[in-house]
N, C-alpha and C positions, 0 to 999 in steps of 0.2 A: 383537403381532408385532414382532420386533426388526428394525430397519433402520439401516444405515449407508450414506450416499451421499456419496462424495467429489466435490468440485468444485474448480476453480481451476487445473487443469493447463493446459498449452499450450506454445507455442513461445516461447523466450526466448533472447536472445543471451548469450554468456558474460559473466559479471560482473553479470548482471541478477538480478532477484528475482521470486519468486512466493509466494503464500500459498495453501496448500491448506486446505480446510474439510471437515469431516465431521460433520454433525449426527447425533446418536444418538437413536433413539426406541425405546421398549420396554424400556429398562434404567434402573436407578437410577444416574444419572450419577455420584453421589458414591461409588459402590461398584464402580467398574470401574478396571482398568488400561488406559490408552489407549496405543496405539502406532501408529507409522507404519512401513511396510515398503516395499521397492521390489524390482522384478525387471526386470533388463535382459535383452535378447535373448540367449539362450544361457547365461544365468547363473541360479543359484539365487536364490530370494527371500531378501532379507537385512533384518535389523532396522536401521532408521534412527534411531529415537528412541522412548523409552518414558517414561511418567509415571504414577505411581500417584495416583489421585484421593484415596485414603484416606491414604496416607503422604506424598505430595507429592514424593518423590524422582524425579530424572530420570536418564536414561541415554541416551547418544548413541554412534553408531558413530564410530570415530576419524576416518573420512573426512569427517564433516560437523561435527565439533566446532568451535565458534566461528563457524559459518556458518548452521546451522539451529537453530530454536527450536521446541519443542513446547509447546503450552499448551491450556488448556481454559476454556470460558466456561460456568459453572454456570447462568447465567440463560438461555442459549440451548441448553444441552445439546449443545454443539458442541466438537469438538476441532480444533485448527489445527496446521499446520506452516508456519512462516515460513522461507523458503529464500532466503538472500542469497548473493552472490558465487558464483552458479551456474557450474558447470564442465561441459564436454561429458560427462564421465564420470558426471554426475548424471542423465543421460538414462535413463529407465526408466518403467515403470508403477508408480505409487505407490498403496499400499493402506492404509486405516485399519483398525484392529483393536481390538476391545474384549474384554477378559477379565473375566468377572464374578468378583469376589473371593469366594473361599470356595465357589464353585459348580462349578468345574472345567470350565466351558464357555467358548467364545469365538465371536466373530462378526466377519465380514469385510465390508468394502465391496466394490464391484465394480471399483474401480481407476480411476485417472485418469492419462493420459499426460503426462509432462513431457519435453520435448525441448529440449536446450540446444545451439544451433548458430548459427553466423554465416551 
């Protein structure tokens, strides 16, 4: 059974940092594309960052470049999103997603709320 469970969200002041975690079970960690998405109230879900565990390339939304970093820990089968210099506009529910390379399927976590406010 595939499971992705986000954690690490919360309330933070502007300029602060959070690290989101997403342990992945039921998939071969080295053969997935990891990504983080977010959805703010009234807006569509948008891609924040993506990394291919097979090829190693990363991709970031323009709005988070230089502030957010996506990474993966093979020993823990866990993906991370380090978020620095947070802004109120980063407030959203954040989701991790795993695309199985070559299989055409994908899996989502349940989401974790990030609120940036003073």
